[in-house]
N, C-alpha and C positions, 0 to 999 in steps of 0.2 A: 590301660591294658584291657584287652577284650575279656568279657565275662567268662567265655568258654575256656580261655587259657587260665584264668584265675581258678576256675573250678577244677581243671585238670591238675594244676599245681597243688591245690589244697588236697585233692585225692591222693596225690603222690606223697605228700607229707604224712597223711594218715597211714598209708601203706608202709612207709619207712618206720613210723613210730611203732607200729605193731610188729614188723619184721625184726627190728633191732631188739625189742624187748624179748621176743621169743628166742632170738639167736643167743642172747646173753645166757639164757637158761640151757638151751640145747647144746651149746659148745662144751661146757664143763661136764654135763651129764653124759655126753657121747664119749668123752675121754674116760670118764668113770666106768662106763659100760665096757670099754675096750680093755683098759689096763687093770681094772680092779675086779670086775665081775666075770670077765672072760666069756663064758657061754650063756650069758643072761639072755632073757627073752627080749629081742629088739622091738617087739610090738608094744612093750610097756614103756619105751622111751618117750614116745610122743605124749601119751596120757600123763606121765610124770612131769614133763616139761610144761604142758598146758596147765596142770594143777598149780605149779609154782607161779606161772604167769597170772592165772586167775586169782590166786591168793594175794599177789602183789597189787591187784586192782580191787581189793576188798570183797572178794567173793569167798564166803565161808566154804571150807572143804571138810567133808566127812570122811575120815580114814577108818578102815576096817582091817585089823591085823589078822593075818591068816592063822589057821589052827597050828600049823607046823611051827610058826614063830612063837606062839603062846606056849607050846610044849617045850621048845628049846630054851626059852628064857624064864619060864615059870610065872609069867604075868597072869594076874587074875582075869579070868574070862569076862568078868563084869566090866573091865576097862578096855576090852578089845575094840570097841567102837567109841570114837571121840571126835570132836570138832576142832579144827584149826581155823582161827579167824583173826589172829594178830598179823596184820599185813606187813610184809617187808616193803617199806614205803619208798625204797629206791626206784621201783618200777613205776609207781604212781607219780613220783616227782619227775622222772624222765618223760613220761607221757604227757604230763601237764605242761612242762616247759616247752616241749615240742609243739603241743597244740596251741599254746599262747603265741608262740612265734609264728605259726601258720596263720592264725587269725589276724595278728597285727600286720603281717605282710599282705594279706588279702585286703584289709582296710586301706592300707597305703596305696594299693593298686586301684582303688576306687570301686571295689565290689566286696564289701565286708560281709553282707548277708549271703551272697553267693558262695564265697569261700568257706564261711562257717558251715553252711548247710552241706556243702559237698564233702568237706573233711569229716564232719560228724557222721554223715550217712555211710561213708566208706568205712570208717573205723567201726561203726556199729555192725556193719555187714561182716567185717573180718572177725569181730568178737563172736558173732553168731556162728560163723564157720568153725572157729576153734572150739566153741562149746559143743556143737553137735558131732564133732569128729574126735573127741577126746574122752569118750565115756570109758570107764574101766571098772572092774568089780571091786577093787580095793580102794578106789578114790571116787567119790561121787559129789555132786553139787546140784543145786537147782539151776535148771537151764536158763530161766528168766533172770536169775541173779547174774549168771555168767554173761548175759547179753547186756543187761541194763547198767550194772555197776561200771564195767570198762567204758561203756559209751558215755556215761556221765563224767568219768575221769578225763576223757578227751573233750567232750562238748563244752563243759563249764569253763575250763581255762581258755579254750578257743574263743568262746564268747567274750570273756574278759579282754583277751588280746585284741579282738576285733573292735570292741568298744573303745579301748585305749587308742588304737590307731585311728579310728574314725574321729575321735575327739581332737586329735592332733591335726589331721588334714581336712576334716569336714566330710560330710556325706550327702549334702543337699537333701536331708531327710530329718529323721527324729533327733539326731545328734545336733544338727545345726539349730533346730527349733529349741532344743534344750539350752544350747549356748545363748540363743537370743533371749530366752526367758531369764537366764542368769544376768545378761548384760542390762536388762531392764530393771533389775533390782537396785535398791539404793546403793550408793557408792560404798558405804561401810559394810554392807551385807553381800555385795556381789562376789567377793573372793571366798566366802564361807564354804560353799560346796567343794570347790577345788582344794581348799586347805584341809577339809575333813578327809578327803581321799588321800591327799599327800601325807597327812598325819598318820592314818592307819597303815599306810605303806611303810613309813619310817619306823613305826612301832613294830610291825611284823619283822622287818629286817633286824631291828635291834634285839628282839626276843630270840630270833634264830641265832644271832651272834652270842647272846648269853648262854643259850643251850650248848652251842659248840665249845665255848670256853669251859663250861662246867664238865662236859664230857672229856675234853683234853686234860683238864686238871685231874679228873678221876682216873684216866688211863695212866697218867704219870704217877699218881699216888698209889694206885693199886696194881701196878704192873707185875709185881712178883706173884700176886695171887692169880692173875690171869694166865701167866706162864705156867704156874703150877697146875691149873685146871687143864691146860693144853697137854701137859705131860701125863696127867692122870687119865686122859681120854684114851691113851695107848693106841693111837692110829698111826698109819704109815704116812708117807709123804703125800700120796694122793688124797687120803682121807683128811689130812691136815689142810691141804689146799682147798678142798671142797668145804670144809668147816669154816675156814677163814673167809671164803667168798660168801657163804651164807650169812655170816655175821656182818660182813660189809654191806650186804643188802639191807640189813636191819639198822644200819647206822643212823639214818634219818629218824627212825622210831626212837632210838636212844636219845637223840637230840631233843625231841619233844618231851620225853620223860624228864630230861634234865631241866627243861623250862618249867615243868610242873614242880620239880624238886626245888628250884631256886625261888619260885613264887611262894612256896610254903606248903600247899596241900600234899605234895609228893605223889607217889604212885604205889600200886600194889603189885606183888609178884605172886599171886595166888590168893585164894579166899582166906580172909582173916590176917592178912599181912599188911604192913605199911612201911614205906621208906620215905621219911620226911627229915628236914633239917633238925627238928626237935627230938625225934626218936626214931629208931629203926627196929621193927619187929618182923622178922622173917623166920620161916621154918626151913624144912628141907627144900632145896631148890634143884632144878635140873642141872646137870653138869655141863652147862654151856659156858665156855671160857669167858665170854664177854660179860656174863653176869657177875663175875668176880669184881667188877667195878662197884658193886653195891657195898657200902661200908657195913661192917658188922656192928659198929656203934658210932654214934654221932657226937659232935662237940657243940656246946652252946655257941661257939663262934660261927657255926654254919648258918645261924639265924641271920647273920649279916648279909647272906645272899639275897635276902628280900630287898636290899637296897639296889640291886642291879635292875630289876624292872622299874623301880622309882627313877633311877638314873636314865633309863631309856625314855621314860615319860618326860623328864626334864630336858633331855636333848631334843626331843620332839617339840616341846614347848618353845625352846630357844630358836629352833629353825622356823617355826610358824610365826612367832611374835614379830620377827623382822619383816614379814611379808604383809602385815596388816597396815592399811593406809591410816594416816592420822587425820583427824578433823578438829579444827580449832585448837591445834597444839596438843591434842591427846587422842588416844585410841579408845573408841567406845567399848564399854564393858560387855554389852549384849552379844555382839558377834564373837568376842573371845570366849565368853562363857558357853555359847552354843557349840563352838568348835571343841572346847575341852570336854564337855559332856558327851558330845557325839563320838569323839575319838575314844573316850573311855568305854562307852557302851559297845562300840564296835570291837574294841579290844576284848571285852568280856565275851562277846560272841565268838571271836577268834579263839579264845581260851577254851570255850565249850567245843568248838570244832577240833581243836588240837586233841582234847581228851577223847572225842569220838573216834578220830582217825588212828590214834595210838593205843587203843584198847582192844582187847579180844582174848581169845583162848589160845594157849600154847600147849595144851595137853589134856589128859583126862583128870577127873577128880578135882582137887583143889586148884589145879592150874587152869581151870576154866575161866578165871577172872584175873586179868592182868591189866596194868595201865592206870592212868589217873581217872578221877571222877569228874564229869563235866561241870556240875554245879559249883563245887568248891573252887575249882580252877578258874572258872569264869569270874566269880566274885573277887577272888584274890587279885587276879591280873587287872581287872577293871579298876579296883580301888587303888592299887599301887601305881598304875600308870596315871590315874587321875591326880594323885598327890604330886607326882613329878610334873605333870602339865600345869597344875595350879601354881607351882613354885615360880615358873618363868613366864607362863602365858597369862595368868590372872593377876600377878603382883603388880602394883603401881610402879611407874617409873617417870622421871622428869620428862616434860614435853621436849620434842626435838629442838624447838627454838631455844630453850634454855640450855640444852646440852651443846648446841652449836655456839651460843654466845659465851658460854663458859670456857670454850677452847680458844677464843680470840685473844691474842696478846695485847698487852696494854698499849703499845705504840702503834697498833695497826690502824686505829681510827685516823690518826694523823696521816699515815701513809696512804690510806684510801682517799682522803680528802685531796692530797697532793696529786694522786693519780687521776681523780676526776677533773682537777683543774688542768692537767696536761691534756687530757682528752678533749676538753673544751677548746683549748688553743689549737689542737690538731684539726678539730672539726671546723674551726673558723678558717684555717689555711686551706682546707679542702674545698670549702665553699668558694673562696676567692679563686681557686684554680679551675673552677668550672666542673668539678666532679660531683657536686651536690646541687640540687635544684633550689636551695634556699636563697633568699635575697642576699646580695653581697654585703650589705651594710647591716645585716641582722645582728651580728655580734658587736660591731663597733658602736652602733647607735641604739643600744638597748635602753631600757627604762632607767631613769635616774636611780630608782631603788636597787636594781640589779647591779649598776655600776658602783653604787655605794657599798653593796654587799661584797663585791669582788675586791674593791679597794680595802675594805675592812679585813678580809681574809688574808690579803697579801701583807698588811701592816703588822708590825710586832705587837705583842699583847699590850705594851704600855701605851702605844699610840691609838689603840682601838677605843680606849676610854674617852679620848677627846675627839673621836671621829666626827661626832655630830657638830661639835663647835668649829671644827676645821672646815666643814662644808660651807661654801658661800650661800647666802640667802638667795632665794628665787627673786629675780628682778629683771630689769631690762638687759643686764649684762650676762644672763644665764646662758644665752645661745653662744656668746663668745667664749665662755668657759668650756662649753661642750665641745666646740670646734677645736679649742686648744688641747683638750684631753685627747681628742681623736688623733690630731697630728702627733702628739707625744707618744700615743700607743703605736701608731704606724712607724714612728721612728725607732722604736725599740724592737719591732718585729724583724726577723731575719728575712733576707730575700728569698723568693720562691725558687726552688730547683727547677731546672728546665724539664726534667723528666715528669713533672706534674702536669704537663700540658696534655694535648689531645692525642699524643702519640705521633704527630707529624714532625717532631723535632723542634717545634716552637712552643712557648708557653701559651696559657689561655688568654693572655692580654696582647699577643703579637708584639712583644717587646716594649709595650707602653707601661708606664708606671701606674699600677692599679690603685695607688693611694689617692684619696680625695684631696682636692686642693682647698675647697671651701665648703 
């Protein structure tokens, strides 16, 4: 595909990613403006939508409550200005997936760098346009944050997608040189880089599945409390819809919190609070219905959740172990140990990234710190996954040759020997028919040792003991004995089918008897 067309398609992908994300915010807010607020100021709709979109791309938002609101609600004026930085990760997940797809498609079209640069530059320009056009007195943010953070959310996944696509199809550049360097590695070490990347991908998917399972279980177990908080909020249908959509946008954030909860370190919902499988210590929390999923007390049985990351590591080790090449009947320990440690270290880094992305402030005062801590989560996930990897990736197992020989039935050796003997007879017939270039008498007049071996194999076990005594001694009559055996062998052979000929309707000997006379 032409590079200009790849660049245009990547730019279109960036435009759609930004437009869809903004539309998801604008549509419900517009309905709220029409049906709930009535004569609200429409000039505030765009800044409000842009603020939510920026927050979803990790841009901290500073909110300043108006004096009329403070007077009506009795809120302490010291809490009138606060920061919101806990991102609704649904926006970032959508943008990242869209960007990765765009980068992969550009790489498969043969212009990975062009597509990545075009899409990243267009998305950065759109983020800058949204930032400079959405200033408002009640909501403020740093302009460079509003440009840089959304650009990184698009550019980094697009680069990963482009690199993945280029690795699959080649790029006649650095990716091919990297592949050549890998191919020049020793045979036992060549698959190590690929297995490390595959391992961290499997671990990441497994941990997201663990988080989803924990969230689903919490929603089922604490459903009544969540419904009670919905009823206590005393909102109408429109308010309940907007509240449900807002919580849905934070669903990926809850999944990451659940991963930290299952791993052991847990998370915080305010300064001085902790939600862990071992204990739960929370104070007054905001009346957000989905926060009803947090248990008021924990059971010691919840500590068993730490086995889920271990199981993810064990599953990853089982998948990777089957892809290691064996050498001299066993798999070398060095490559397996390198893969296990590398995947564990990368998992720890992923745990720290999870904590950073799912932490932030959700309000003033003690609500300025929510989410997991990077250090404890990275250490816990790295060690748990390493234990699971070590169970199946580093444990010894019998060599493949032993495993294969243990599965052979007792009578299969005899059947294999008989099958080889039949193949030898078929090969001799094909040579006589002219379909093989070997000498026609190669089978019939083999060495005396070969003929003795074949005769010994064909004889019953009792006759093999006296085989050496039955053979005539070498002497002047040895040639006569050989000729007699040849005639006897030819007499026992079946006549050649006519279709074994050269395809002209006649056999390879033109009707003549191919058997030797003397």
